[in-house]
DRENPA-3360 file (N, C-alpha, C; in nm, 2 decimals, always signed):
BEGIN
1 = VDEVEVIR = +9.21/+10.32/+14.45/+9.07/+10.37/+14.47/+9.03/+10.46/+14.36 ~ +8.91/+10.43/+14.30/+8.86/+10.52/+14.20/+8.77/+10.63/+14.25 ~ +8.67/+10.59/+14.33/+8.58/+10.69/+14.39/+8.54/+10.65/+14.53 ~ +8.51/+10.75/+14.61/+8.47/+10.73/+14.75/+8.34/+10.81/+14.77 ~ +8.24/+10.75/+14.82/+8.11/+10.82/+14.85/+8.08/+10.81/+15.00 ~ +8.06/+10.92/+15.06/+8.03/+10.93/+15.20/+7.89/+10.98/+15.22 ~ +7.80/+10.90/+15.28/+7.66/+10.94/+15.30/+7.63/+10.94/+15.45 ~ +7.58/+11.05/+15.50/+7.54/+11.06/+15.65/+7.40/+11.02/+15.66;
9 = KLPGEIDI = +7.38/+10.92/+15.75/+7.24/+10.88/+15.78/+7.21/+10.91/+15.93 ~ +7.11/+11.00/+15.94/+7.07/+11.04/+16.07/+7.01/+10.93/+16.15 ~ +7.02/+10.92/+16.28/+7.09/+11.03/+16.36/+7.24/+11.02/+16.38 ~ +7.29/+10.90/+16.37/+7.44/+10.89/+16.40/+7.50/+10.78/+16.32 ~ +7.48/+10.77/+16.19/+7.54/+10.67/+16.10/+7.60/+10.73/+15.98 ~ +7.71/+10.68/+15.94/+7.78/+10.72/+15.82/+7.81/+10.60/+15.73 ~ +7.77/+10.61/+15.60/+7.78/+10.50/+15.50/+7.89/+10.55/+15.41 ~ +8.00/+10.46/+15.40/+8.11/+10.49/+15.31/+8.12/+10.38/+15.20;
17 = RVSERKPV = +8.12/+10.42/+15.08/+8.13/+10.33/+14.97/+8.25/+10.36/+14.88 ~ +8.33/+10.26/+14.87/+8.46/+10.27/+14.80/+8.45/+10.19/+14.67 ~ +8.49/+10.25/+14.55/+8.49/+10.18/+14.42/+8.64/+10.17/+14.38 ~ +8.68/+10.05/+14.35/+8.82/+10.03/+14.31/+8.83/+10.06/+14.16 ~ +8.95/+10.09/+14.12/+8.98/+10.11/+13.98/+8.99/+9.98/+13.91 ~ +8.93/+9.97/+13.79/+8.93/+9.85/+13.71/+9.01/+9.87/+13.59 ~ +9.12/+9.79/+13.58/+9.21/+9.81/+13.46/+9.14/+9.76/+13.33 ~ +9.17/+9.83/+13.23/+9.11/+9.80/+13.10/+9.22/+9.75/+13.00;
25 = AWITSEKQ = +9.35/+9.77/+13.03/+9.46/+9.73/+12.94/+9.59/+9.73/+13.02 ~ +9.69/+9.67/+12.95/+9.83/+9.69/+12.99/+9.89/+9.80/+12.90 ~ +9.99/+9.87/+12.96/+10.05/+9.97/+12.88/+10.20/+9.96/+12.91 ~ +10.28/+9.98/+12.80/+10.43/+9.97/+12.82/+10.50/+10.06/+12.71 ~ +10.62/+10.09/+12.74/+10.70/+10.17/+12.64/+10.77/+10.08/+12.54 ~ +10.77/+9.95/+12.57/+10.84/+9.86/+12.47/+10.75/+9.84/+12.35 ~ +10.82/+9.81/+12.24/+10.74/+9.79/+12.11/+10.69/+9.64/+12.11 ~ +10.76/+9.55/+12.17/+10.72/+9.41/+12.17/+10.75/+9.36/+12.31;
33 = ISDPFASD = +10.65/+9.29/+12.37/+10.66/+9.23/+12.50/+10.58/+9.10/+12.50 ~ +10.64/+9.00/+12.55/+10.58/+8.87/+12.54/+10.49/+8.84/+12.66 ~ +10.53/+8.88/+12.78/+10.46/+8.85/+12.90/+10.46/+8.98/+12.99 ~ +10.35/+9.06/+12.99/+10.34/+9.18/+13.07/+10.35/+9.14/+13.22 ~ +10.31/+9.02/+13.26/+10.32/+8.98/+13.40/+10.46/+8.99/+13.45 ~ +10.55/+8.94/+13.37/+10.69/+8.93/+13.42/+10.77/+9.05/+13.38 ~ +10.71/+9.15/+13.32/+10.79/+9.27/+13.28/+10.78/+9.38/+13.39 ~ +10.89/+9.45/+13.41/+10.90/+9.56/+13.51/+10.85/+9.69/+13.44;
41 = VAFLVDAR = +10.84/+9.70/+13.31/+10.80/+9.82/+13.24/+10.66/+9.82/+13.19 ~ +10.58/+9.72/+13.23/+10.44/+9.71/+13.19/+10.35/+9.74/+13.31 ~ +10.25/+9.83/+13.29/+10.16/+9.87/+13.40/+10.02/+9.85/+13.35 ~ +9.93/+9.84/+13.45/+9.79/+9.83/+13.43/+9.74/+9.98/+13.42 ~ +9.64/+10.00/+13.33/+9.58/+10.13/+13.31/+9.43/+10.12/+13.31 ~ +9.36/+10.21/+13.38/+9.21/+10.21/+13.38/+9.16/+10.30/+13.27 ~ +9.03/+10.31/+13.26/+8.97/+10.38/+13.15/+9.00/+10.53/+13.16 ~ +9.03/+10.58/+13.27/+9.07/+10.73/+13.29/+9.22/+10.75/+13.26;
49 = GVLMKEKK = +9.29/+10.65/+13.24/+9.43/+10.67/+13.20/+9.53/+10.66/+13.33 ~ +9.48/+10.62/+13.44/+9.56/+10.61/+13.56/+9.64/+10.48/+13.56 ~ +9.77/+10.49/+13.58/+9.86/+10.38/+13.58/+9.86/+10.31/+13.72 ~ +9.87/+10.18/+13.72/+9.87/+10.10/+13.84/+9.97/+9.99/+13.82 ~ +10.03/+9.95/+13.93/+10.11/+9.83/+13.94/+10.04/+9.72/+14.02 ~ +10.02/+9.61/+13.95/+9.94/+9.50/+14.01/+10.00/+9.45/+14.14 ~ +9.92/+9.43/+14.24/+9.96/+9.37/+14.37/+9.94/+9.22/+14.37 ~ +9.84/+9.18/+14.29/+9.81/+9.04/+14.28/+9.78/+9.01/+14.13;
57 = LLPEYLGL = +9.83/+8.90/+14.08/+9.81/+8.87/+13.94/+9.68/+8.79/+13.93 ~ +9.58/+8.86/+13.90/+9.45/+8.80/+13.89/+9.43/+8.73/+13.75 ~ +9.35/+8.63/+13.74/+9.33/+8.56/+13.61/+9.27/+8.65/+13.50 ~ +9.19/+8.75/+13.54/+9.12/+8.83/+13.44/+9.22/+8.93/+13.38 ~ +9.34/+8.95/+13.44/+9.44/+9.03/+13.37/+9.50/+8.97/+13.25 ~ +9.49/+8.84/+13.24/+9.54/+8.77/+13.12/+9.48/+8.81/+12.99 ~ +9.35/+8.84/+13.00/+9.27/+8.87/+12.87/+9.27/+9.02/+12.84 ~ +9.34/+9.10/+12.91/+9.34/+9.25/+12.88/+9.43/+9.28/+12.76;
65 = PLITGCTS = +9.39/+9.37/+12.68/+9.47/+9.41/+12.56/+9.60/+9.48/+12.61 ~ +9.69/+9.49/+12.51/+9.82/+9.55/+12.54/+9.84/+9.67/+12.45 ~ +9.88/+9.78/+12.52/+9.92/+9.91/+12.44/+10.07/+9.92/+12.45 ~ +10.13/+9.92/+12.33/+10.28/+9.92/+12.32/+10.33/+10.04/+12.26 ~ +10.46/+10.07/+12.28/+10.53/+10.18/+12.21/+10.50/+10.32/+12.27 ~ +10.46/+10.33/+12.39/+10.43/+10.46/+12.46/+10.56/+10.51/+12.51 ~ +10.65/+10.55/+12.42/+10.78/+10.60/+12.46/+10.78/+10.74/+12.52 ~ +10.68/+10.82/+12.48/+10.67/+10.96/+12.53/+10.60/+10.97/+12.67;
73 = ESLEPGNI = +10.56/+10.86/+12.73/+10.49/+10.86/+12.86/+10.59/+10.84/+12.97 ~ +10.56/+10.90/+13.08/+10.63/+10.87/+13.21/+10.55/+10.77/+13.28 ~ +10.59/+10.64/+13.26/+10.52/+10.53/+13.31/+10.56/+10.50/+13.45 ~ +10.48/+10.55/+13.55/+10.50/+10.52/+13.69/+10.36/+10.51/+13.75 ~ +10.35/+10.42/+13.86/+10.22/+10.40/+13.92/+10.17/+10.54/+13.98 ~ +10.04/+10.56/+13.95/+9.98/+10.69/+13.99/+9.98/+10.80/+13.89 ~ +10.06/+10.79/+13.79/+10.06/+10.89/+13.68/+9.94/+10.87/+13.59 ~ +9.91/+10.97/+13.51/+9.80/+10.96/+13.42/+9.85/+10.97/+13.28;
81 = VESFEGKS = +9.80/+10.89/+13.19/+9.84/+10.90/+13.05/+9.81/+11.04/+12.99 ~ +9.91/+11.10/+12.94/+9.90/+11.24/+12.88/+9.92/+11.25/+12.73 ~ +9.99/+11.15/+12.67/+10.02/+11.16/+12.53/+9.89/+11.14/+12.45 ~ +9.89/+11.21/+12.33/+9.78/+11.20/+12.24/+9.76/+11.06/+12.19 ~ +9.87/+10.99/+12.17/+9.86/+10.85/+12.12/+9.80/+10.76/+12.22 ~ +9.84/+10.77/+12.35/+9.79/+10.69/+12.46/+9.64/+10.71/+12.48 ~ +9.60/+10.84/+12.48/+9.46/+10.87/+12.50/+9.38/+10.82/+12.38 ~ +9.43/+10.82/+12.26/+9.36/+10.77/+12.14/+9.34/+10.62/+12.16;
89 = ALELLRLS = +9.44/+10.55/+12.20/+9.43/+10.41/+12.22/+9.33/+10.37/+12.32 ~ +9.32/+10.44/+12.44/+9.22/+10.42/+12.54/+9.08/+10.45/+12.49 ~ +9.07/+10.55/+12.40/+8.94/+10.59/+12.35/+8.89/+10.48/+12.25 ~ +8.99/+10.43/+12.17/+8.95/+10.32/+12.08/+8.90/+10.20/+12.15 ~ +8.97/+10.17/+12.27/+8.92/+10.05/+12.35/+8.78/+10.07/+12.40 ~ +8.76/+10.20/+12.44/+8.62/+10.23/+12.50/+8.52/+10.21/+12.39 ~ +8.54/+10.27/+12.27/+8.44/+10.26/+12.16/+8.42/+10.12/+12.12 ~ +8.53/+10.04/+12.10/+8.52/+9.90/+12.06/+8.44/+9.82/+12.16;
97 = TASFMQTR = +8.46/+9.85/+12.29/+8.39/+9.77/+12.39/+8.25/+9.81/+12.40 ~ +8.22/+9.93/+12.38/+8.08/+9.98/+12.39/+7.99/+9.94/+12.27 ~ +8.05/+9.92/+12.15/+7.98/+9.89/+12.03/+7.95/+9.74/+12.03 ~ +7.86/+9.71/+11.93/+7.82/+9.57/+11.92/+7.92/+9.49/+11.84 ~ +8.03/+9.55/+11.80/+8.14/+9.49/+11.73/+8.23/+9.41/+11.82 ~ +8.21/+9.42/+11.95/+8.30/+9.36/+12.05/+8.31/+9.21/+12.03 ~ +8.20/+9.14/+11.99/+8.21/+9.00/+11.97/+8.28/+8.96/+11.84 ~ +8.28/+9.05/+11.74/+8.35/+9.03/+11.61/+8.49/+9.08/+11.61;
105 = FQIREIDV = +8.52/+9.19/+11.67/+8.65/+9.25/+11.67/+8.70/+9.28/+11.81 ~ +8.77/+9.19/+11.86/+8.83/+9.20/+12.00/+8.97/+9.24/+11.99 ~ +9.00/+9.35/+12.04/+9.14/+9.41/+12.03/+9.23/+9.33/+12.13 ~ +9.35/+9.29/+12.07/+9.45/+9.22/+12.16/+9.57/+9.31/+12.18 ~ +9.60/+9.40/+12.08/+9.72/+9.48/+12.09/+9.71/+9.61/+12.01 ~ +9.76/+9.72/+12.07/+9.75/+9.85/+12.00/+9.90/+9.90/+12.00 ~ +9.96/+9.92/+11.88/+10.09/+9.97/+11.87/+10.08/+10.12/+11.83 ~ +10.13/+10.21/+11.92/+10.13/+10.35/+11.90/+10.27/+10.41/+11.87;
113 = SKGYCLVV = +10.37/+10.32/+11.84/+10.50/+10.36/+11.82/+10.53/+10.44/+11.70 ~ +10.44/+10.43/+11.60/+10.46/+10.50/+11.47/+10.44/+10.65/+11.48 ~ +10.36/+10.69/+11.58/+10.34/+10.83/+11.60/+10.23/+10.90/+11.52 ~ +10.19/+10.84/+11.41/+10.08/+10.90/+11.32/+9.96/+10.81/+11.31 ~ +9.96/+10.69/+11.37/+9.85/+10.60/+11.35/+9.85/+10.50/+11.47 ~ +9.75/+10.42/+11.47/+9.73/+10.31/+11.57/+9.73/+10.18/+11.49 ~ +9.82/+10.09/+11.51/+9.82/+9.96/+11.44/+9.76/+9.86/+11.54 ~ +9.65/+9.81/+11.51/+9.57/+9.73/+11.60/+9.57/+9.58/+11.55;
121 = SDKNHTRV = +9.59/+9.49/+11.64/+9.57/+9.35/+11.61/+9.46/+9.29/+11.70 ~ +9.37/+9.21/+11.63/+9.26/+9.15/+11.71/+9.29/+9.01/+11.73 ~ +9.19/+8.94/+11.79/+9.21/+8.80/+11.83/+9.23/+8.71/+11.71 ~ +9.19/+8.75/+11.59/+9.20/+8.67/+11.47/+9.33/+8.71/+11.39 ~ +9.42/+8.79/+11.46/+9.54/+8.83/+11.40/+9.52/+8.92/+11.27 ~ +9.41/+8.99/+11.27/+9.38/+9.09/+11.17/+9.45/+9.22/+11.21 ~ +9.52/+9.28/+11.12/+9.59/+9.41/+11.15/+9.52/+9.52/+11.08 ~ +9.47/+9.62/+11.17/+9.39/+9.73/+11.12/+9.47/+9.86/+11.16;
129 = TFGFDNLE = +9.49/+9.95/+11.06/+9.55/+10.08/+11.09/+9.45/+10.18/+11.10 ~ +9.44/+10.25/+11.22/+9.35/+10.36/+11.25/+9.42/+10.49/+11.25 ~ +9.35/+10.59/+11.21/+9.40/+10.73/+11.23/+9.36/+10.78/+11.37 ~ +9.41/+10.89/+11.41/+9.38/+10.94/+11.55/+9.24/+11.01/+11.55 ~ +9.19/+11.06/+11.44/+9.07/+11.13/+11.44/+8.95/+11.05/+11.39 ~ +8.83/+11.08/+11.44/+8.71/+11.01/+11.40/+8.72/+10.86/+11.41 ~ +8.75/+10.82/+11.54/+8.76/+10.68/+11.56/+8.63/+10.60/+11.55 ~ +8.52/+10.67/+11.59/+8.39/+10.60/+11.58/+8.35/+10.58/+11.43;
137 = AQLQRLEQ = +8.38/+10.68/+11.34/+8.35/+10.66/+11.20/+8.44/+10.55/+11.14 ~ +8.56/+10.54/+11.18/+8.65/+10.44/+11.13/+8.60/+10.30/+11.17 ~ +8.55/+10.29/+11.29/+8.50/+10.16/+11.34/+8.37/+10.12/+11.26 ~ +8.30/+10.22/+11.22/+8.18/+10.19/+11.13/+8.22/+10.14/+11.00 ~ +8.33/+10.20/+10.94/+8.38/+10.15/+10.81/+8.44/+10.01/+10.83 ~ +8.51/+9.99/+10.94/+8.56/+9.85/+10.96/+8.45/+9.75/+10.97 ~ +8.34/+9.79/+11.03/+8.23/+9.70/+11.04/+8.18/+9.65/+10.90 ~ +8.18/+9.74/+10.81/+8.13/+9.71/+10.67/+8.23/+9.60/+10.61;
145 = FLVYADDS = +8.36/+9.62/+10.63/+8.45/+9.52/+10.58/+8.43/+9.38/+10.65 ~ +8.41/+9.39/+10.78/+8.39/+9.26/+10.85/+8.26/+9.19/+10.80 ~ +8.15/+9.26/+10.77/+8.03/+9.21/+10.72/+8.06/+9.15/+10.58 ~ +8.13/+9.22/+10.50/+8.16/+9.17/+10.36/+8.25/+9.04/+10.37 ~ +8.34/+9.04/+10.47/+8.43/+8.92/+10.48/+8.35/+8.80/+10.53 ~ +8.25/+8.82/+10.62/+8.17/+8.71/+10.66/+8.08/+8.66/+10.55 ~ +8.02/+8.75/+10.47/+7.93/+8.71/+10.36/+8.01/+8.63/+10.25 ~ +8.13/+8.67/+10.23/+8.21/+8.61/+10.13/+8.29/+8.49/+10.18;
153 = KRDLATVN = +8.28/+8.47/+10.32/+8.35/+8.36/+10.38/+8.50/+8.37/+10.36 ~ +8.55/+8.49/+10.39/+8.69/+8.51/+10.38/+8.74/+8.58/+10.50 ~ +8.87/+8.57/+10.53/+8.93/+8.62/+10.65/+9.01/+8.75/+10.62 ~ +8.98/+8.86/+10.69/+9.06/+8.98/+10.67/+9.20/+8.96/+10.73 ~ +9.30/+9.01/+10.65/+9.44/+9.00/+10.70/+9.48/+9.14/+10.74 ~ +9.46/+9.24/+10.65/+9.50/+9.38/+10.68/+9.40/+9.48/+10.63 ~ +9.38/+9.59/+10.70/+9.29/+9.69/+10.66/+9.36/+9.83/+10.70 ~ +9.36/+9.92/+10.60/+9.42/+10.05/+10.63/+9.31/+10.15/+10.62;
161 = LLVQRNVP = +9.26/+10.20/+10.74/+9.15/+10.30/+10.75/+9.20/+10.44/+10.74 ~ +9.33/+10.46/+10.72/+9.38/+10.60/+10.70/+9.33/+10.65/+10.57 ~ +9.31/+10.56/+10.47/+9.27/+10.61/+10.34/+9.12/+10.62/+10.34 ~ +9.07/+10.73/+10.28/+8.92/+10.75/+10.28/+8.85/+10.68/+10.17 ~ +8.91/+10.67/+10.06/+8.86/+10.60/+9.95/+8.95/+10.49/+9.90 ~ +8.90/+10.39/+9.83/+8.98/+10.28/+9.78/+9.07/+10.23/+9.89 ~ +9.01/+10.19/+10.00/+9.08/+10.14/+10.12/+9.16/+10.01/+10.09 ~ +9.29/+10.01/+10.12/+9.37/+9.89/+10.09/+9.33/+9.78/+10.19;
169 = VTFGRNAV = +9.29/+9.66/+10.13/+9.25/+9.55/+10.21/+9.31/+9.42/+10.16 ~ +9.36/+9.34/+10.24/+9.41/+9.21/+10.20/+9.34/+9.10/+10.28 ~ +9.33/+8.98/+10.21/+9.26/+8.87/+10.27/+9.35/+8.76/+10.29 ~ +9.33/+8.68/+10.40/+9.41/+8.56/+10.43/+9.34/+8.44/+10.39 ~ +9.41/+8.33/+10.40/+9.35/+8.20/+10.37/+9.26/+8.15/+10.48 ~ +9.15/+8.09/+10.44/+9.06/+8.04/+10.54/+9.12/+7.92/+10.61 ~ +9.08/+7.90/+10.73/+9.14/+7.79/+10.81/+9.10/+7.66/+10.76 ~ +8.98/+7.65/+10.69/+8.93/+7.52/+10.64/+9.02/+7.48/+10.52;
177 = DVINDTLD = +9.06/+7.58/+10.44/+9.14/+7.55/+10.32/+9.28/+7.50/+10.37 ~ +9.34/+7.56/+10.47/+9.47/+7.53/+10.52/+9.46/+7.38/+10.58 ~ +9.36/+7.35/+10.65/+9.34/+7.22/+10.71/+9.33/+7.11/+10.60 ~ +9.25/+7.14/+10.50/+9.23/+7.05/+10.39/+9.36/+7.02/+10.31 ~ +9.44/+7.13/+10.29/+9.57/+7.11/+10.22/+9.66/+7.03/+10.30 ~ +9.65/+7.04/+10.44/+9.74/+6.96/+10.52/+9.70/+6.81/+10.53 ~ +9.57/+6.79/+10.54/+9.52/+6.65/+10.55/+9.52/+6.58/+10.42 ~ +9.49/+6.65/+10.31/+9.47/+6.58/+10.18/+9.55/+6.66/+10.08;
185 = PDAEPRIM = +9.69/+6.65/+10.08/+9.77/+6.72/+9.98/+9.75/+6.65/+9.85 ~ +9.81/+6.71/+9.74/+9.81/+6.66/+9.61/+9.88/+6.52/+9.61 ~ +9.82/+6.42/+9.56/+9.88/+6.28/+9.55/+9.99/+6.28/+9.45 ~ +9.98/+6.34/+9.34/+10.08/+6.33/+9.24/+10.13/+6.48/+9.21 ~ +10.26/+6.49/+9.22/+10.31/+6.63/+9.20/+10.31/+6.65/+9.05 ~ +10.32/+6.78/+9.01/+10.32/+6.82/+8.87/+10.46/+6.78/+8.81 ~ +10.46/+6.72/+8.69/+10.58/+6.69/+8.62/+10.59/+6.77/+8.50 ~ +10.70/+6.84/+8.49/+10.73/+6.92/+8.37/+10.81/+6.84/+8.27;
193 = KAIPVHPL = +10.75/+6.82/+8.15/+10.81/+6.74/+8.05/+10.89/+6.83/+7.96 ~ +11.01/+6.77/+7.92/+11.09/+6.85/+7.83/+11.04/+6.83/+7.68 ~ +11.05/+6.94/+7.60/+11.01/+6.93/+7.46/+11.12/+6.88/+7.38 ~ +11.10/+6.77/+7.30/+11.21/+6.71/+7.22/+11.25/+6.80/+7.11 ~ +11.37/+6.80/+7.07/+11.43/+6.88/+6.96/+11.44/+6.78/+6.84 ~ +11.38/+6.81/+6.73/+11.39/+6.73/+6.61/+11.49/+6.78/+6.52 ~ +11.56/+6.70/+6.45/+11.66/+6.74/+6.35/+11.60/+6.82/+6.23 ~ +11.67/+6.91/+6.18/+11.62/+6.99/+6.07/+11.61/+6.91/+5.94;
201 = TKNEPAPA = +11.50/+6.93/+5.86/+11.48/+6.86/+5.73/+11.55/+6.95/+5.63 ~ +11.55/+6.90/+5.50/+11.62/+6.97/+5.40/+11.55/+7.10/+5.36 ~ +11.42/+7.10/+5.38/+11.34/+7.22/+5.34/+11.35/+7.33/+5.45 ~ +11.38/+7.30/+5.57/+11.39/+7.40/+5.68/+11.52/+7.47/+5.68 ~ +11.51/+7.60/+5.70/+11.63/+7.68/+5.70/+11.72/+7.65/+5.82 ~ +11.84/+7.66/+5.80/+11.94/+7.63/+5.91/+11.94/+7.74/+6.01 ~ +11.96/+7.72/+6.13/+11.97/+7.83/+6.23/+12.09/+7.92/+6.20 ~ +12.09/+8.04/+6.26/+12.19/+8.14/+6.23/+12.33/+8.09/+6.27;
209 = SAKTKSNA = +12.33/+8.01/+6.38/+12.46/+7.96/+6.43/+12.52/+7.86/+6.33 ~ +12.44/+7.79/+6.25/+12.49/+7.69/+6.16/+12.53/+7.75/+6.03 ~ +12.48/+7.87/+5.99/+12.52/+7.94/+5.87/+12.65/+8.01/+5.88 ~ +12.70/+8.04/+6.00/+12.82/+8.11/+6.01/+12.94/+8.02/+5.98 ~ +13.03/+8.06/+5.90/+13.15/+7.98/+5.86/+13.26/+8.01/+5.96 ~ +13.34/+7.90/+5.98/+13.45/+7.92/+6.07/+13.58/+7.91/+5.99 ~ +13.68/+7.99/+6.02/+13.81/+7.99/+5.95/+13.89/+7.87/+5.99 ~ +13.86/+7.80/+6.09/+13.94/+7.68/+6.13/+13.92/+7.57/+6.03;
217 = PPTVKKAI = +14.02/+7.49/+6.00/+14.00/+7.38/+5.91/+13.92/+7.27/+5.97 ~ +13.84/+7.20/+5.89/+13.76/+7.09/+5.95/+13.84/+6.98/+6.00 ~ +13.79/+6.91/+6.10/+13.86/+6.80/+6.17/+13.84/+6.67/+6.08 ~ +13.95/+6.61/+6.05/+13.95/+6.48/+5.97/+13.98/+6.37/+6.06 ~ +13.89/+6.27/+6.06/+13.92/+6.15/+6.15/+13.97/+6.04/+6.06 ~ +14.08/+5.98/+6.10/+14.14/+5.87/+6.02/+14.09/+5.73/+6.08 ~ +14.07/+5.64/+5.98/+14.02/+5.51/+6.02/+14.14/+5.43/+6.08 ~ +14.11/+5.35/+6.18/+14.22/+5.27/+6.25/+14.21/+5.13/+6.18;
225 = PLKKPRKD = +14.32/+5.09/+6.12/+14.32/+4.96/+6.06/+14.31/+4.84/+6.16 ~ +14.24/+4.74/+6.12/+14.23/+4.63/+6.21/+14.35/+4.53/+6.19 ~ +14.41/+4.48/+6.29/+14.52/+4.39/+6.28/+14.46/+4.25/+6.27 ~ +14.53/+4.17/+6.18/+14.50/+4.03/+6.16/+14.54/+3.95/+6.28 ~ +14.46/+3.86/+6.32/+14.50/+3.77/+6.44/+14.61/+3.68/+6.40 ~ +14.70/+3.65/+6.49/+14.81/+3.56/+6.46/+14.76/+3.41/+6.46 ~ +14.84/+3.33/+6.38/+14.80/+3.19/+6.36/+14.83/+3.11/+6.49 ~ +14.93/+3.15/+6.57/+14.97/+3.08/+6.68/+14.89/+3.13/+6.80;
% end
């Protein structure tokens, strides 16, 4: 239960309204987890940081992002996220959901195990490194990179927003180029031709290896006489 509202309506009626907690993510102390449904150390968490254990596996839980590496938390149902890393991850989810970037940057996983940053992976497998401070300003900077990538028709691979200037950015290969290379590879492979070695002429100087004299006597080959065939 998230909230309960009790309203008295005269002369003799009471109206009770109950609001359930809505999970916004999965949270776990593990660094990598393949299926939070089947894990005993993965819990649902709402926007206020309250941990819950699911009673029913609803289909909408499949699309929730995953917060990993919360080793400093006491993960039990009913507890509240207290670590600075966990609160920053929840705040980043709130800001990204509230902004118009939600359609362009949908968070799938937040790794807080490093302790000094948030490593975020989105639905397009882009890895973005966030600092704990000024998350809203970092999202605005990320928006500029996403707009640039869309205009240049390139896919972002990694972005490090910890750096204020000269932000390190890498780009991945477009899906169209990968498909074209797979369907229409090069018909003829490149052939490396060997360069022929020509014998030296009289006017060309001999190489250094040929000028050095050896103390060993030269090899003399003797001619083998041919035997005459017999008359019989």
